[in-house]
N, C-alpha and C positions, 0 to 999 in steps of 0.2 A: 812254445814258439808259434807265432802266427804262420799258418800254412801258406800265406801269400807273400807277406813282406819280411817275415823272419823275426819280427819284434817279439819281445817277451809278452805273453798274455797276462792280463789282469785276472784276478780270481773269478770274476763273473763272466769272462770271455771263454768261448769254446771254439777251437780250431781257427777262427778268424778274429783279429782284433776289431774293435769297434770301427776304426777308420776304414779298414778294408771291407768290413761288412756293409758300411754305408755306401761305399763306392763300387760295390760288386756290380758287374755288368749284367744285370738280370735282363731276361728277354721280355717278360710280361706276356708271353704267348698263350698262357693257359686258358684265357677266356676268349681267344680269337680262333674260331674254327678254320680260318683261312690263313693261319700264320705260316711263315716260311718252312718250318719243319713239316707241317701237315701237307703243304703244297708239294713238297719234295716227293711225296708218295702218290700223288694223284696220277691215275692212269697206270700205276705200277702194281699196287697192292691195296685192297680195300680196307683201310683202317677206319676205326670209329673216330679216333682223334689222336693227335700227336703234339708233343711239346718238348721244349728244352728249358732248363733252369737258367742257364747263363750263356753269354757269348764267349767264344774262345778266340783270343787274339794272340798270335805267336810272340808279339813283343810286350805282352802284358805280364804284370807280376802275378796275375791269377793263373797263368800257365803252370806255375809251380805247384798249385793244388793238385792238378792231374798228374804231374810228374811224380810227386811224393806218393800219391795214392797208388799209381800204377807200378812204380819201380822200386819203391823203398819201404814197402810193407806198412804204410801208415793207415792201419785199419780204421782208426778213430776218425780220420778225415772222411773216408767213404761213408761211414755210418752217419756222422753228424751232418755232412752235406746232404745226404739222403733225407734226413729229418727236416732240414731247412726246406728242401724241395717238397716234401710231403705236406708241410704246413701251408705252402702256397696252393697245393692241389686239393687240400681238404674241403674248401668251399666251392669247388668247381665240379663239372661233370665227371672228372677223373675219380672222384670219390665213389662213383657207382660201379667201379670194377669189382670182380669177384675174387681175384687173386693176383699176386705179383710174381713174376718170374724173370730173373736176369737172363740176358743173352749169355749162353755158356761159352766157356773156353774149351779148347780141345783138352782132354785129360792129361796129355803129355805136357802141354804148356802150363796147365794149372799145377801140376806136380813141380815143375821147374820154378814157378813163381811162388807157389805155396798158397795161393788164394785167387779168387776171381774178384777183381775190383768192382765189376758191375753188380755182383751179389751183395757187396757191402752197401752200395747205394740203395739197392732194392730193399735190403733189410731196414734201412732207415725210413724209407718211404712207407713200407708195410707197417712199421711200428706206429707211425703217426696216423695212417689211414685206418688202422685196426683191421687190416685184411690179412688173410693167410699168405704165406710165401712158400713157393715151391722152387727148388733149385736143381732138380734132377729129372724133371719130366721131359725136357728138351735136351737132346744130345748133339754135340758137335762131332761129326763123323770124320772130318778131315782137318788136319793141322795146316791151314793155309799160310801162304807167304804174307809178309807184311803188306798192308794196303797203302802205306804212306806215300810211295812214289808212283802209284799206279794211276792211270787215267780213269775217268768215270766208267767207261765200258770195261776197262781192265779190272776195276774193283768188282763190278757185277759178275764178270766171268770168273773171278777168283773165288767167289763164295757161292755160286749157283749150286744148289742141291747139297750143301754141306751139313744141313741140320735134319734130324729126324726126331719123332716124338716117341718116347718110351712107353707110356701108358695112356693112349689116347682117350680111353673111357673116362679117365679122371678129369679130362678137359671138356667133355661133351657139355654143351649148353652153358659154357662159362665165358665170361668177359675177362680176358687176360691182359694185364698191363705188362708189356715187355720193357725192361729197363736196361739201358746201356750207358757207358761213360761218355762217349763222344760220337757225334754224327757229322759226317762230311758229305758224302753222296747218298747215304742211306742204303747202300748195297747190302751190308751185313744184316741190318734190321729187316730189309725186304725179304731176304732169304729165310730169316728166322720166322717172320710172320707167315710166310707162305707155307712153311712146314706145319703150322697150326691150322690154317684156314681150310684144310681138307677134312677136318674133324666136324662132325655134325653140330651145327648151330653155334660154332665158336665165333666170338668176336674178339678183335685185337686192337688195343691202343698202345701207344708208344710214349715213353718218358725218358729223356736223355739228359744227363747232367750238363753237357756242354755242346753247343752248336757252333761248328766252324763255318763261317760265312764265306762262300766262294764267289768272287766277283766275276 
């Protein structure tokens, strides 16, 4: 079944039917150093570059992609969407990263869900870019409350200092691509990137599957 519209997929289609694939609300941010996701972090955390694969609209059929991935164990959606994303990044500056790392869930939440949806996206990206993936070098030390109904400041306050790095020497001199599923205010990614930037000569870029535009 198509992850967006629910129609039966043809043999050559993967995750999305051809119609939904053609109408996918892609951002085209990857070649624009001043895109909205990159600007989100200006003055907050020094990233090399940042991008998102598609726009997230709450009334769009594409919302179902993230819902199925996050709450219904649809592993193949995450990996295949990551591969689509990776194919767009392959011919850009993002291909120069050294390794891929998903934004981690708290261990308790990951046990409850059974997986980290951002790790599935990261695996797809890493597969296409032919880069190593690490999933345990960054640790989420606190199981924070949902960000959904929090203000911009509340989101930042909710995640400040919640990440730590397990083996910092493995990241020394590396350019790390942080991968997450959705970005709204960037608070979680800012906190995660900040945990890395204290390591000697580490550089950080960000790739997010979906960007929620806040008017």
